[in-house]
C-alpha positions as a Markdown table, in Angstrom:
| # | Residue | x | y | z |
|---|---|---|---|---|
| 1 | Met | -41.4 | -70.7 | -44.1 |
| 2 | Ala | -41.9 | -69.5 | -47.7 |
| 3 | Ile | -38.7 | -68.5 | -49.4 |
| 4 | His | -39.3 | -68.3 | -53.2 |
| 5 | Pro | -41.8 | -65.6 | -54.4 |
| 6 | Ile | -43.6 | -68.3 | -56.4 |
| 7 | Glu | -44.7 | -69.8 | -53.1 |
| 8 | Phe | -46.7 | -66.7 | -52.1 |
| 9 | Arg | -46.7 | -64.0 | -54.8 |
| 10 | Tyr | -46.5 | -65.4 | -58.4 |
| 11 | Gly | -48.3 | -68.1 | -60.2 |
| 12 | Thr | -51.8 | -69.5 | -60.8 |
| 13 | Pro | -53.2 | -72.5 | -58.9 |
| 14 | Glu | -53.7 | -74.5 | -62.0 |
| 15 | Met | -50.1 | -74.2 | -63.2 |
| 16 | Lys | -48.6 | -74.6 | -59.8 |
| 17 | Ala | -50.5 | -77.8 | -59.4 |
| 18 | Val | -48.7 | -79.3 | -62.4 |
| 19 | Trp | -45.3 | -79.0 | -60.7 |
| 20 | Thr | -46.0 | -80.2 | -57.1 |
| 21 | Glu | -44.2 | -83.2 | -55.7 |
| 22 | Glu | -47.5 | -85.0 | -55.6 |
| 23 | Ala | -48.2 | -84.3 | -59.3 |
| 24 | Lys | -44.7 | -85.4 | -60.3 |
| 25 | Leu | -45.1 | -88.6 | -58.3 |
| 26 | Lys | -48.5 | -89.3 | -59.9 |
| 27 | Lys | -47.0 | -89.0 | -63.4 |
| 28 | Leu | -44.1 | -91.3 | -62.5 |
| 29 | Leu | -46.5 | -93.9 | -61.2 |
| 30 | Met | -48.7 | -93.6 | -64.3 |
| 31 | Val | -45.6 | -94.4 | -66.4 |
| 32 | Glu | -44.6 | -97.4 | -64.3 |
| 33 | Ala | -48.2 | -98.7 | -64.5 |
| 34 | Ala | -48.3 | -98.1 | -68.3 |
| 35 | Leu | -45.0 | -100.0 | -68.7 |
| 36 | Ala | -46.3 | -103.0 | -66.7 |
| 37 | Lys | -49.4 | -103.1 | -68.8 |
| 38 | Ala | -47.3 | -102.9 | -72.0 |
| 39 | Glu | -45.1 | -105.7 | -70.7 |
| 40 | Ala | -48.1 | -107.8 | -70.0 |
| 41 | Glu | -49.3 | -107.3 | -73.6 |
| 42 | Val | -46.0 | -108.9 | -74.9 |
| 43 | Gly | -45.9 | -111.6 | -72.2 |
| 44 | Leu | -43.1 | -110.3 | -70.0 |
| 45 | Val | -45.4 | -109.7 | -67.0 |
| 46 | Ser | -48.6 | -111.5 | -66.1 |
| 47 | Arg | -51.8 | -109.5 | -66.7 |
| 48 | Glu | -52.8 | -110.1 | -63.1 |
| 49 | Asp | -49.5 | -108.5 | -61.8 |
| 50 | Ala | -49.9 | -105.6 | -64.2 |
| 51 | Ser | -53.5 | -105.0 | -63.0 |
| 52 | Thr | -52.3 | -105.1 | -59.4 |
| 53 | Ile | -49.5 | -102.6 | -60.1 |
| 54 | Ala | -52.1 | -100.2 | -61.7 |
| 55 | Ala | -54.5 | -100.6 | -58.8 |
| 56 | Cys | -51.8 | -99.7 | -56.3 |
| 57 | Met | -50.9 | -96.3 | -57.7 |
| 58 | Asp | -52.9 | -94.2 | -55.2 |
| 59 | Lys | -51.3 | -96.0 | -52.3 |
| 60 | Val | -47.9 | -94.5 | -52.9 |
| 61 | Lys | -47.3 | -91.4 | -50.9 |
| 62 | Val | -44.7 | -88.6 | -51.2 |
| 63 | Glu | -43.7 | -88.9 | -47.6 |
| 64 | Arg | -42.7 | -92.6 | -48.0 |
| 65 | Val | -40.7 | -91.8 | -51.1 |
| 66 | Arg | -38.8 | -89.1 | -49.2 |
| 67 | Gln | -38.0 | -91.5 | -46.4 |
| 68 | Ile | -36.6 | -94.1 | -48.8 |
| 69 | Glu | -34.6 | -91.4 | -50.7 |
| 70 | Asp | -33.1 | -90.2 | -47.5 |
| 71 | Glu | -31.8 | -93.7 | -47.0 |
| 72 | Ile | -30.6 | -94.6 | -50.5 |
| 73 | Ser | -29.9 | -91.2 | -52.1 |
| 74 | His | -31.6 | -92.1 | -55.4 |
| 75 | Asp | -34.9 | -90.3 | -56.2 |
| 76 | Met | -36.2 | -92.7 | -58.9 |
| 77 | Met | -35.2 | -95.9 | -57.0 |
| 78 | Ala | -37.1 | -94.5 | -54.0 |
| 79 | Val | -40.2 | -94.2 | -56.1 |
| 80 | Val | -39.7 | -97.8 | -57.4 |
| 81 | Leu | -39.3 | -99.2 | -53.9 |
| 82 | Ala | -42.2 | -97.2 | -52.5 |
| 83 | Tyr | -44.4 | -98.5 | -55.3 |
| 84 | Ala | -43.2 | -102.1 | -55.1 |
| 85 | Glu | -43.9 | -102.4 | -51.4 |
| 86 | Gln | -47.5 | -101.5 | -52.0 |
| 87 | Cys | -48.0 | -104.1 | -54.7 |
| 88 | Gly | -47.2 | -107.3 | -52.8 |
| 89 | Glu | -45.8 | -110.1 | -55.0 |
| 90 | Ala | -46.5 | -108.0 | -58.1 |
| 91 | Gly | -44.1 | -105.4 | -56.8 |
| 92 | Lys | -41.1 | -107.4 | -58.2 |
| 93 | Trp | -42.2 | -106.4 | -61.7 |
| 94 | Val | -42.4 | -102.7 | -61.0 |
| 95 | His | -39.8 | -100.9 | -63.3 |
| 96 | Tyr | -38.9 | -104.2 | -65.0 |
| 97 | Gly | -36.4 | -103.5 | -67.8 |
| 98 | Ala | -36.5 | -99.7 | -67.5 |
| 99 | Thr | -33.9 | -97.2 | -66.6 |
| 100 | Ser | -34.6 | -94.2 | -64.4 |
| 101 | Asn | -34.9 | -91.7 | -67.2 |
| 102 | Asp | -37.4 | -93.8 | -69.0 |
| 103 | Ile | -39.8 | -93.0 | -66.2 |
| 104 | Leu | -38.5 | -89.5 | -65.3 |
| 105 | Asp | -38.4 | -88.2 | -68.8 |
| 106 | Thr | -41.7 | -89.7 | -69.7 |
| 107 | Gly | -43.3 | -88.4 | -66.5 |
| 108 | Leu | -41.9 | -85.0 | -67.3 |
| 109 | Ala | -43.4 | -85.2 | -70.7 |
| 110 | Leu | -46.8 | -85.7 | -69.1 |
| 111 | Gln | -46.3 | -82.7 | -66.9 |
| 112 | Leu | -45.2 | -80.6 | -69.9 |
| 113 | Lys | -48.4 | -81.8 | -71.7 |
| 114 | Asp | -50.5 | -80.4 | -68.9 |
| 115 | Ala | -48.5 | -77.2 | -68.8 |
| 116 | Met | -48.9 | -76.6 | -72.5 |
| 117 | Glu | -52.6 | -77.1 | -72.3 |
| 118 | Ile | -52.8 | -74.4 | -69.6 |
| 119 | Ile | -50.6 | -72.0 | -71.6 |
| 120 | Asp | -52.6 | -72.6 | -74.8 |
| 121 | Asp | -55.8 | -71.7 | -72.9 |
| 122 | Lys | -54.1 | -68.5 | -71.5 |
| 123 | Leu | -52.8 | -67.5 | -75.0 |
| 124 | Glu | -56.4 | -67.8 | -76.3 |
| 125 | Lys | -57.7 | -65.6 | -73.6 |
| 126 | Leu | -55.0 | -63.0 | -74.3 |
| 127 | Lys | -55.7 | -63.1 | -78.0 |
| 128 | Arg | -59.4 | -62.6 | -77.4 |
| 129 | Ala | -58.7 | -59.6 | -75.1 |
| 130 | Leu | -56.5 | -58.1 | -77.8 |
| 131 | Leu | -59.0 | -58.7 | -80.5 |
| 132 | Gln | -61.7 | -57.1 | -78.5 |
| 133 | Lys | -59.6 | -54.0 | -77.9 |
| 134 | Ala | -58.7 | -54.0 | -81.6 |
| 135 | Asp | -62.4 | -53.9 | -82.5 |
| 136 | Glu | -63.2 | -51.2 | -80.0 |
| 137 | Thr | -60.4 | -48.9 | -81.0 |
| 138 | Lys | -60.1 | -49.5 | -84.7 |
| 139 | His | -61.2 | -46.0 | -85.5 |
| 140 | Leu | -59.2 | -44.4 | -82.6 |
| 141 | Val | -56.5 | -42.5 | -84.4 |
| 142 | Thr | -53.2 | -41.9 | -82.6 |
| 143 | Ala | -49.7 | -40.7 | -83.2 |
| 144 | Gly | -47.5 | -43.4 | -84.7 |
| 145 | Arg | -44.0 | -43.3 | -83.4 |
| 146 | Thr | -40.6 | -44.5 | -84.8 |
| 147 | His | -37.3 | -44.0 | -82.9 |
| 148 | Gly | -39.4 | -42.5 | -80.1 |
| 149 | Gln | -40.4 | -39.6 | -82.5 |
| 150 | Leu | -43.8 | -38.9 | -84.0 |
| 151 | Ala | -44.4 | -40.5 | -87.4 |
| 152 | Val | -47.5 | -40.7 | -89.5 |
| 153 | Pro | -50.8 | -41.5 | -87.7 |
| 154 | Thr | -51.9 | -45.0 | -86.9 |
| 155 | Thr | -54.8 | -46.4 | -84.9 |
| 156 | Tyr | -54.9 | -48.1 | -81.6 |
| 157 | Gly | -56.9 | -50.9 | -83.2 |
| 158 | Leu | -54.1 | -51.7 | -85.6 |
| 159 | Arg | -51.6 | -52.0 | -82.7 |
| 160 | Phe | -53.9 | -54.4 | -80.9 |
| 161 | Ala | -54.5 | -56.4 | -84.0 |
| 162 | Ile | -50.8 | -56.7 | -84.7 |
| 163 | Trp | -50.3 | -58.0 | -81.2 |
| 164 | Ala | -53.2 | -60.4 | -81.5 |
| 165 | Val | -51.8 | -62.0 | -84.7 |
| 166 | Glu | -48.4 | -62.4 | -82.9 |
| 167 | Val | -50.2 | -64.3 | -80.1 |
| 168 | Ala | -51.9 | -66.4 | -82.8 |
| 169 | Arg | -48.5 | -67.3 | -84.1 |
| 170 | His | -47.5 | -68.5 | -80.6 |
| 171 | Gln | -50.5 | -70.7 | -80.6 |
| 172 | Glu | -49.5 | -72.1 | -83.9 |
| 173 | Arg | -45.9 | -72.7 | -82.6 |
| 174 | Leu | -47.4 | -74.4 | -79.6 |
| 175 | Arg | -49.5 | -76.8 | -81.7 |
| 176 | Gln | -46.5 | -77.7 | -83.8 |
| 177 | Met | -44.1 | -78.1 | -80.9 |
| 178 | Arg | -46.4 | -80.1 | -78.6 |
| 179 | Pro | -45.7 | -83.6 | -80.2 |
| 180 | Arg | -42.0 | -82.9 | -80.1 |
| 181 | Val | -42.0 | -81.9 | -76.4 |
| 182 | Ala | -44.7 | -84.0 | -74.8 |
| 183 | Ile | -43.0 | -87.2 | -75.9 |
| 184 | Gly | -41.9 | -90.3 | -74.0 |
| 185 | Gln | -39.3 | -93.0 | -74.2 |
| 186 | Met | -38.7 | -96.5 | -73.0 |
| 187 | Ser | -35.2 | -97.1 | -74.1 |
| 188 | Gly | -33.4 | -98.8 | -71.2 |
| 189 | Ala | -29.8 | -98.1 | -70.3 |
| 190 | Val | -27.9 | -96.2 | -73.0 |
| 191 | Gly | -30.9 | -96.5 | -75.3 |
| 192 | Thr | -30.5 | -100.1 | -76.6 |
| 193 | Gln | -33.6 | -101.5 | -75.0 |
| 194 | Ala | -31.5 | -104.6 | -74.2 |
| 195 | Ala | -33.3 | -105.4 | -71.0 |
| 196 | Phe | -36.6 | -105.6 | -72.8 |
| 197 | Gly | -35.3 | -108.1 | -75.3 |
| 198 | Lys | -36.8 | -108.4 | -78.8 |
| 199 | Asp | -40.0 | -106.7 | -77.7 |
| 200 | Gly | -38.4 | -103.4 | -76.8 |
| 201 | Ile | -39.9 | -101.3 | -79.6 |
| 202 | Arg | -43.3 | -102.7 | -79.1 |
| 203 | Ile | -43.2 | -102.1 | -75.3 |
| 204 | Lys | -42.2 | -98.5 | -76.0 |
| 205 | Glu | -45.1 | -98.0 | -78.4 |
| 206 | Leu | -47.7 | -99.7 | -76.1 |
| 207 | Thr | -46.6 | -97.7 | -73.1 |
| 208 | Met | -46.9 | -94.3 | -74.8 |
| 209 | Arg | -50.2 | -95.3 | -76.4 |
| 210 | Glu | -51.5 | -96.0 | -72.9 |
| 211 | Leu | -50.2 | -92.6 | -71.7 |
| 212 | Gly | -51.6 | -90.8 | -74.7 |
| 213 | Ile | -48.3 | -89.3 | -75.9 |
| 214 | Pro | -46.1 | -90.1 | -78.9 |
| 215 | Ala | -42.9 | -92.2 | -78.5 |
| 216 | Val | -39.4 | -91.1 | -79.5 |
| 217 | Thr | -38.1 | -93.0 | -82.6 |
| 218 | Val | -34.7 | -93.3 | -80.9 |
| 219 | Ser | -33.0 | -91.9 | -77.8 |
| 220 | Ser | -30.0 | -92.5 | -75.6 |
| 221 | Gln | -30.5 | -93.1 | -71.9 |
| 222 | Ile | -32.4 | -89.8 | -71.9 |
| 223 | Ile | -34.7 | -88.0 | -74.2 |
| 224 | Gln | -32.5 | -85.5 | -76.1 |
| 225 | Arg | -32.7 | -82.0 | -74.6 |
| 226 | Asp | -33.2 | -80.1 | -77.8 |
| 227 | Arg | -36.9 | -80.8 | -77.2 |
| 228 | His | -36.8 | -79.2 | -73.7 |
| 229 | Ala | -34.8 | -76.3 | -75.0 |
| 230 | Glu | -37.4 | -75.7 | -77.7 |
| 231 | Tyr | -40.0 | -75.5 | -75.0 |
| 232 | Met | -38.0 | -73.1 | -73.0 |
| 233 | Glu | -37.3 | -71.0 | -76.1 |
| 234 | Phe | -41.0 | -70.9 | -76.7 |
| 235 | Leu | -41.7 | -69.7 | -73.2 |
| 236 | Ala | -39.1 | -67.0 | -73.7 |
| 237 | Leu | -40.6 | -65.9 | -77.1 |
| 238 | Val | -44.1 | -65.6 | -75.6 |
| 239 | Ala | -42.5 | -63.6 | -72.7 |
| 240 | Ser | -40.9 | -61.3 | -75.2 |
| 241 | Thr | -44.3 | -60.5 | -76.7 |
| 242 | Leu | -45.8 | -59.8 | -73.3 |
| 243 | Asp | -42.8 | -57.6 | -72.5 |
| 244 | Lys | -43.3 | -55.7 | -75.8 |
| 245 | Ile | -47.0 | -55.1 | -75.2 |
| 246 | Cys | -46.7 | -54.0 | -71.6 |
| 247 | Leu | -43.7 | -51.8 | -72.4 |
| 248 | Glu | -45.8 | -49.9 | -74.9 |
| 249 | Ile | -48.6 | -49.6 | -72.3 |
| 250 | Arg | -46.1 | -48.2 | -69.8 |
| 251 | Leu | -44.8 | -45.7 | -72.4 |
| 252 | Met | -48.3 | -44.6 | -73.3 |
| 253 | Gln | -49.1 | -44.1 | -69.6 |
| 254 | Arg | -46.2 | -41.7 | -69.0 |
| 255 | Ser | -47.6 | -38.5 | -67.5 |
| 256 | Glu | -46.5 | -36.4 | -70.4 |
| 257 | Ile | -48.2 | -38.7 | -72.9 |
| 258 | Gly | -51.1 | -40.0 | -70.9 |
| 259 | Glu | -53.0 | -41.7 | -73.7 |
| 260 | Leu | -54.1 | -44.7 | -71.7 |
| 261 | Ala | -53.7 | -46.3 | -68.2 |
| 262 | Glu | -53.9 | -49.5 | -66.4 |
| 263 | Gly | -57.0 | -50.1 | -64.2 |
| 264 | Phe | -56.5 | -48.6 | -60.8 |
| 265 | Gly | -58.4 | -49.8 | -57.7 |
| 266 | Lys | -60.4 | -47.4 | -55.5 |
| 267 | Lys | -58.2 | -48.2 | -52.5 |
| 268 | Gln | -55.0 | -48.9 | -54.5 |
| 269 | Val | -51.9 | -47.1 | -53.3 |
| 270 | Gly | -49.3 | -45.9 | -55.9 |
| 271 | Ser | -46.5 | -44.7 | -53.6 |
| 272 | Ser | -45.7 | -44.7 | -50.0 |
| 273 | Thr | -44.7 | -41.1 | -50.1 |
| 274 | Met | -46.4 | -39.6 | -53.2 |
| 275 | Pro | -50.2 | -40.0 | -52.8 |
| 276 | His | -51.0 | -39.0 | -56.3 |
| 277 | Lys | -49.1 | -41.8 | -58.0 |
| 278 | Arg | -51.0 | -44.2 | -60.3 |
| 279 | Asn | -48.2 | -46.5 | -61.5 |
| 280 | Pro | -48.4 | -49.2 | -64.2 |
| 281 | Ile | -47.3 | -51.8 | -61.7 |
| 282 | Asn | -48.9 | -54.8 | -63.4 |
| 283 | Ser | -47.2 | -54.0 | -66.8 |
| 284 | Glu | -44.0 | -53.5 | -64.9 |
| 285 | Gln | -44.3 | -56.9 | -63.3 |
| 286 | Val | -44.9 | -58.5 | -66.7 |
| 287 | Cys | -41.8 | -56.8 | -68.1 |
| 288 | Gly | -39.7 | -57.7 | -65.1 |
| 289 | Leu | -40.7 | -61.4 | -64.9 |
| 290 | Ser | -40.3 | -61.8 | -68.6 |
| 291 | Arg | -36.6 | -61.2 | -68.1 |
| 292 | Val | -36.4 | -64.2 | -65.7 |
| 293 | Val | -38.2 | -66.5 | -68.2 |
| 294 | Arg | -35.9 | -65.5 | -71.0 |
| 295 | Ala | -32.8 | -65.9 | -68.8 |
| 296 | Tyr | -33.6 | -69.7 | -68.5 |
| 297 | Val | -33.0 | -70.3 | -72.2 |
| 298 | Glu | -29.2 | -70.4 | -71.9 |
| 299 | Pro | -29.1 | -73.2 | -69.3 |
| 300 | Ala | -31.7 | -75.1 | -71.3 |
| 301 | Leu | -29.5 | -75.0 | -74.3 |
| 302 | Glu | -26.5 | -76.0 | -72.3 |
| 303 | Asn | -28.5 | -79.1 | -71.1 |
| 304 | Asn | -28.4 | -80.5 | -74.6 |
| 305 | Ala | -24.6 | -81.0 | -74.5 |
| 306 | Leu | -24.1 | -84.0 | -72.1 |
| 307 | Trp | -21.4 | -86.6 | -71.9 |
| 308 | Asp | -21.8 | -89.6 | -74.1 |
| 309 | Glu | -25.1 | -91.3 | -73.7 |
| 310 | Arg | -25.9 | -89.1 | -70.7 |
| 311 | Asp | -24.7 | -87.5 | -67.5 |
| 312 | Leu | -26.7 | -85.8 | -64.7 |
| 313 | Thr | -25.9 | -82.1 | -65.2 |
| 314 | Asn | -29.2 | -81.4 | -66.8 |
| 315 | Ser | -31.3 | -82.9 | -64.0 |
| 316 | Ser | -30.7 | -80.5 | -61.2 |
| 317 | Cys | -30.9 | -77.6 | -63.6 |
| 318 | Glu | -34.2 | -78.7 | -65.0 |
| 319 | Arg | -35.8 | -79.2 | -61.6 |
| 320 | Val | -35.5 | -75.4 | -61.3 |
| 321 | Ile | -35.8 | -73.9 | -64.7 |
| 322 | Ile | -38.7 | -75.8 | -66.2 |
| 323 | Pro | -41.2 | -75.5 | -63.4 |
| 324 | Glu | -40.2 | -71.9 | -62.6 |
| 325 | Ala | -40.4 | -70.7 | -66.3 |
| 326 | Ser | -43.7 | -72.4 | -66.8 |
| 327 | Ile | -45.2 | -70.9 | -63.7 |
| 328 | Leu | -43.9 | -67.4 | -64.3 |
| 329 | Leu | -44.9 | -67.4 | -68.0 |
| 330 | Asp | -48.4 | -68.6 | -67.1 |
| 331 | His | -48.6 | -65.9 | -64.4 |
| 332 | Ile | -47.6 | -63.0 | -66.7 |
| 333 | Leu | -49.9 | -64.3 | -69.4 |
| 334 | Arg | -52.8 | -63.9 | -67.0 |
| 335 | Lys | -51.5 | -60.6 | -65.7 |
| 336 | Ala | -51.1 | -59.1 | -69.2 |
| 337 | Thr | -54.6 | -60.3 | -70.2 |
| 338 | Asn | -56.0 | -58.5 | -67.2 |
| 339 | Val | -54.1 | -55.4 | -68.1 |
| 340 | Ile | -55.4 | -55.3 | -71.6 |
| 341 | Ser | -59.0 | -55.9 | -70.5 |
| 342 | Gly | -58.8 | -53.1 | -68.0 |
| 343 | Leu | -57.2 | -50.4 | -70.0 |
| 344 | Thr | -58.7 | -46.8 | -69.9 |
| 345 | Phe | -58.2 | -44.5 | -72.9 |
| 346 | Tyr | -57.9 | -40.7 | -72.8 |
| 347 | Pro | -59.0 | -39.5 | -76.3 |
| 348 | Glu | -58.3 | -35.8 | -75.4 |
| 349 | Asn | -54.7 | -36.7 | -74.7 |
| 350 | Ile | -54.5 | -38.8 | -77.8 |
| 351 | Arg | -55.7 | -35.9 | -79.9 |
| 352 | Arg | -53.3 | -33.5 | -78.1 |
| 353 | Asn | -50.3 | -35.7 | -78.9 |
| 354 | Leu | -51.4 | -35.9 | -82.5 |
| 355 | Asn | -50.9 | -32.1 | -82.7 |
| 356 | Val | -47.9 | -31.7 | -80.5 |
| 357 | Leu | -45.6 | -31.1 | -83.5 |
| 358 | Lys | -48.2 | -28.6 | -84.9 |
| 359 | Gly | -48.9 | -30.9 | -87.9 |
| 360 | Val | -45.3 | -31.5 | -89.2 |
| 361 | Gln | -45.7 | -35.3 | -88.8 |
| 362 | Met | -48.1 | -35.1 | -91.7 |
| 363 | Ser | -45.3 | -34.4 | -94.1 |
| 364 | Glu | -45.6 | -37.7 | -95.9 |
| 365 | Ala | -49.3 | -37.0 | -96.7 |
| 366 | Val | -48.3 | -33.7 | -98.2 |
| 367 | Met | -45.5 | -35.2 | -100.2 |
| 368 | Ile | -47.8 | -37.8 | -101.7 |
| 369 | Ala | -50.4 | -35.2 | -102.6 |
| 370 | Leu | -47.8 | -33.0 | -104.3 |
| 371 | Ala | -46.2 | -35.9 | -106.1 |
| 372 | Ser | -49.6 | -36.7 | -107.6 |
| 373 | Arg | -50.0 | -33.1 | -108.7 |
| 374 | Gly | -47.0 | -33.3 | -111.1 |
| 375 | Phe | -43.9 | -32.8 | -108.9 |
| 376 | Gly | -43.0 | -36.4 | -108.8 |
| 377 | Arg | -41.9 | -38.1 | -105.6 |
| 378 | Gln | -38.3 | -36.9 | -105.3 |
| 379 | Lys | -39.0 | -33.2 | -105.9 |
| 380 | Ala | -42.0 | -33.3 | -103.6 |
| 381 | His | -39.9 | -34.9 | -100.9 |
| 382 | Glu | -37.3 | -32.1 | -101.0 |
| 383 | Ile | -40.0 | -29.3 | -101.1 |
| 384 | Val | -41.8 | -30.7 | -98.1 |
| 385 | Arg | -38.6 | -31.4 | -96.2 |
| 386 | Ser | -37.7 | -27.8 | -96.5 |
| 387 | Ala | -41.1 | -26.7 | -95.3 |
| 388 | Ser | -40.8 | -29.1 | -92.4 |
| 389 | Met | -37.4 | -27.8 | -91.3 |
| 390 | Lys | -38.8 | -24.3 | -91.5 |
| 391 | Ala | -41.7 | -25.2 | -89.3 |
| 392 | Phe | -39.3 | -26.9 | -86.8 |
| 393 | Glu | -36.8 | -24.1 | -86.7 |
| 394 | Gln | -39.3 | -21.3 | -86.4 |
| 395 | Asn | -41.8 | -23.2 | -84.2 |
| 396 | Met | -44.6 | -22.5 | -86.6 |
| 397 | Pro | -47.6 | -24.6 | -87.5 |
| 398 | Phe | -46.9 | -26.9 | -90.4 |
| 399 | Arg | -49.9 | -25.5 | -92.2 |
| 400 | Gln | -48.4 | -22.0 | -92.2 |
| 401 | Ala | -45.1 | -23.2 | -93.5 |
| 402 | Leu | -46.9 | -24.9 | -96.4 |
| 403 | Leu | -48.9 | -21.9 | -97.2 |
| 404 | Glu | -45.8 | -19.7 | -97.2 |
| 405 | Asp | -44.1 | -22.0 | -99.8 |
| 406 | Ala | -44.8 | -20.6 | -103.3 |
| 407 | Glu | -44.4 | -23.9 | -105.0 |
| 408 | Ile | -46.7 | -25.8 | -102.6 |
| 409 | Ser | -49.4 | -23.1 | -102.7 |
| 410 | Lys | -49.5 | -23.3 | -106.4 |
| 411 | Lys | -50.6 | -26.9 | -106.2 |
| 412 | Leu | -52.6 | -27.1 | -103.0 |
| 413 | Thr | -55.3 | -24.7 | -101.8 |
| 414 | Pro | -55.7 | -23.8 | -98.1 |
| 415 | Ala | -58.7 | -26.1 | -97.9 |
| 416 | Glu | -56.7 | -28.9 | -99.5 |
| 417 | Ile | -53.9 | -28.4 | -97.1 |
| 418 | Asp | -56.3 | -28.6 | -94.2 |
| 419 | Glu | -57.6 | -31.8 | -95.7 |
| 420 | Val | -54.3 | -33.5 | -96.3 |
| 421 | Thr | -52.8 | -32.6 | -92.9 |
| 422 | Asp | -55.7 | -33.9 | -90.9 |
| 423 | Pro | -54.5 | -37.1 | -89.1 |
| 424 | Glu | -58.0 | -38.6 | -89.4 |
| 425 | Asn | -57.7 | -38.6 | -93.2 |
| 426 | Tyr | -54.3 | -40.5 | -93.3 |
| 427 | Ile | -54.7 | -43.9 | -91.7 |
| 428 | Gly | -54.8 | -45.8 | -95.0 |
| 429 | Thr | -56.3 | -49.3 | -94.7 |
| 430 | Ala | -55.8 | -49.5 | -90.9 |
| 431 | Val | -59.5 | -50.1 | -90.3 |
| 432 | Glu | -59.8 | -52.7 | -93.1 |
| 433 | Gln | -56.7 | -54.5 | -91.8 |
| 434 | Val | -58.2 | -54.8 | -88.3 |
| 435 | Asp | -61.4 | -56.1 | -89.8 |
| 436 | Glu | -59.4 | -58.7 | -91.7 |
| 437 | Val | -57.7 | -59.8 | -88.6 |
| 438 | Leu | -61.0 | -60.1 | -86.7 |
| 439 | Arg | -62.4 | -62.1 | -89.6 |
| 440 | Lys | -59.5 | -64.5 | -89.8 |
| 441 | Glu | -59.4 | -65.0 | -86.0 |
| 442 | Gly | -63.1 | -65.7 | -85.9 |
| 443 | Tyr | -63.8 | -62.8 | -83.6 |
| 444 | Val | -67.5 | -62.2 | -82.8 |
| 445 | His | -68.7 | -58.9 | -81.3 |
């Protein structure tokens, strides 16, 4: 019976496949086979035995490993014994000179490598969706907001472009992080490589070369957990970006704002009791699960502080947090991308919200115009502030308050006031900035 929501509700097939028992076992066997091949290169194991070990990988089954673990209560030794019994005489060389975490940590590195490739692909898809929306809405003027209050106008295109560039930074972080995280060791007990003899460093390098990942320079009996903490912090940082994007979508979908909305299926139900509801449930799911991903950063950081050359407190913790955070982050990446791609915009509501304060949010534009007409910035600020407060207090259009101010009317004609208080005329270089982002990110219409 399914218990965890990941089993039936969350996650993509490709990311879930990385963290199955079968996938983990396959990676462990790959490491053992690569180790045997490396040892054959330096003469510790015969080439024939190494070849036999490699050829027997597919014969080892999860069910047999479980049976042995039930008997001996050691997960890695169960893998070794299950592998060895499939290799005949060559089986005596399986795991020669290694300690458990040489195999476990290096196998985990291979899983993390696969996971990061999937995440990289999802980040690219999200970025492309954001760039497309930035291009489509670069002229769509909307009310900018700070502190939840209307500020000067902006464009939806600029918002999407800002998010796209943030996602691009995550891609850069991932490229930089990958060789630090997907990294293997062959260090032996406590890290001295004593069981490998004089060829320990060479065996480590050859093993990782075979596996296609870098090798640690030094490590204790385990790979140091700052690497895994960095991975978890990266997942949390990406989750925070998705949370931010989907929170803004939820805010803009509020009934009283109504500037955009998630896609809504023809048969989709919004509420069990209120038939009219069209809730932003996908954005809410992204925001909710992002909290779980971020919550796993603390145990990842605590895993870095272990006793002496190692203890086992990180192991049980990592079995939970690394797969779950990877699966959930991948899930909400896909979910957020679908949300972005399926957005509907409501220009009439966008325009309505631009005018909800009757133009008073255009005070900066008026201040700048007056400053250039001889008032200077400080005096212009005070004059416009007074007119703005009058408009607020008397609930009058900002244009009227400006026309009633003798000092302002001396400098700006009614036509000029109309021009300077039109939100469409005060978006600065927003369009040009979007075009620059599209150019730098190689976006093609």
